[in-house]
Phi, psi and omega in degrees: 000127179272177187290344180271356182302324182301322180289325182286325184268347185224082182301328180296320177296318179300319178295316182294317179297317180296319179299316181290322180300312181296313184293320182289323173299321175300321176300319178296321176298314183295325181301319178286314186296321179297316180295319178294323180295313185288320179288327178292340179277356181096000178292140181272199182299325180296319179295318178297314180298321179295320179296316179295324177294322178297327176289327190272321188303316180301339180293340177295339186264027177306316179300327178290313177299325182293340178278343183293315181293350175272358181234340184232154179299128193290317181300320179296318177302314182299313183293316180296322178295320178295309182297322178299317178294323177299315179297318182295320181288333171296317179297318179300321181289337187258333184286158174302145185280082176233138182303319182297331179272323184285322187302309180296326178292316178296319179296320179294319177298320179293324177296318178293324176295325177294319177296316179299316182299318180293317179293323181296334178298337184267358191281313188304313179297341178276331186266329187233159176292157182300325180291344182260003185299318183297305178296326179296315178294327177295319176295320177293326175297323177298316178300316180296319183288337175299332178302317181278327186277326186247321187307307183298319179296314179296321179298317178297318180294317180293321179295324178291323184277321188236009184075160181304325180296322177295320177296323179292326176292323175299317177300319179301319180298323180297328177292319179293322176296315179300316179297320180294320180296325182283349178300329181278000178282155177289159175295148180229089182288157177302144179291144176289143177273167183301319183274355180084350178246151183256132180291165175300163186299310181294323176298320179296321177298314179298321179295322178295318178295317180296318180298316181302321182281328183278329182281122191297318179295313180298319180296319180296317178295319179302311181292323178297318179293316183298305186273327178295314180289333174302315178288314185298327183287346172300332176305319183296329180275319188284333188298319182298323180284326176294320179301319178295318181297326179278359181070027187272332181071196184296320181296316179298321177297319177297322179296323178299317178289320180294320179301317179293316183295317180295320179295325178296318178297315181298318181295317180292324175296321179299324182279356175283349181297138178301335181278354181279074187260066182268155171291136177298329176296316179297320179295314182299310183291310182295325179298314180291326177294317177298318178298317178298319178297316179298318179295316180297318179294329176300322182293336182252006182294128182280336182224165184299317183302318179290323178297319178297318179296320179294321177293326175296320176298317177298322178295320176301312180298317180300315181296315179299316182296319181296320179292319177298318180299313183296317181293319179296319177301312184292331182271339187251349183246136179301149183305323183285355178249355187301313182297316183290318178293319177299322176296320177296321178298318180298319178295322179296317180296317179293317180300321178298315179292324179296320177299318180296317182290332180291324184247348188299320180299319179293321181296312182298320180292326185281324189239359182090151180300321182296314180296322178298321178293320177296317177300317181298314181294315180292324179295317178298318179296316181296316179298320179297315181295325178292326182275346187301316180303319180289327178293322183280335181234070191272029175262132181267155181284309181230147179180194182287166179298321180293330177291317179298323179296338182272354188295334180295329176289320181298319182295327177293330181284342182288348179247088184300139179280157181269132177295137180268352180275000000 
């Protein structure tokens, strides 16, 4: 069976993958177009920072969004979130370019994206067999990585041809296309709970947070995302200054990002092979270690070409780690907890990047961009190694009934499979 067999045998998966690919490329377009729109209006650094904050703050509410797919039909949530973002981006493209008008619209779009992300965490186990989770997640990783590899380039080209507002309208269309493609997917009702009754909404949110902390595997991934991404995100601040130090300018900075994005796509495509039978724990840990190595090597690169290659290595690791994380989550957490735990993970990732952005400027200024990159790479590697024992032995001693029910999956994860490739 080749890697495309999944699309031929599972049309629902093909529809979902196509919907996400189109929509995520649109997200990459919008990321560029929004910045060009706000800076073109004369807004300074404060305006840009406010806009980025409006995108980021709703991500803190991942645990709340994660409780929704346990109460509402998932396909409907996904489609409404897509269509809602499409309508909002039409409004963003049409309203006067003022920070006071753009910020609430951007925040609302980000809130809908947070809901989609939490609901989307529950989709793969519903669409594919457990044995197909790894290649399915690898294909979804490819869709996600297209956002970084294709979206910014396409966004720049569309903004140049049709102005930023035209690029934002193209992004809006991608949401409508994504929603239309998902119409052909089967309904995905909320999973039944062990007791047959569903807790109150706020109780469910609290249960999800408690489960994430009590379940050893979930807690380890949460901490890895929080502190690992805190270190890794220093890369985002230091790279622009490293490009200047290397005399590369804007083009060189773009090459650093493109190298990472293309490598992420290549790595996820490699893992779609049916023979790529790796343990998700091995993928998660080795991926972050490879990413840490790539970031650290970027810091010591003497010329731009070596820095681009090092960033490509970091992109490979990042892609592998994300696929391992998603598969490990789906195999170790009960279905009725996937949305809530996934929401907590999203909040951890955002909190880690927010911490990095809060202190990263001071770090880069104090120790130089190169040293900051070395610190980022070594810190990510150290955090991964500290979390590895809990990732490999993810059974908890005491916890909720739903956690105990998940232990049979955890025990299977303790015996990593050998890659056949």
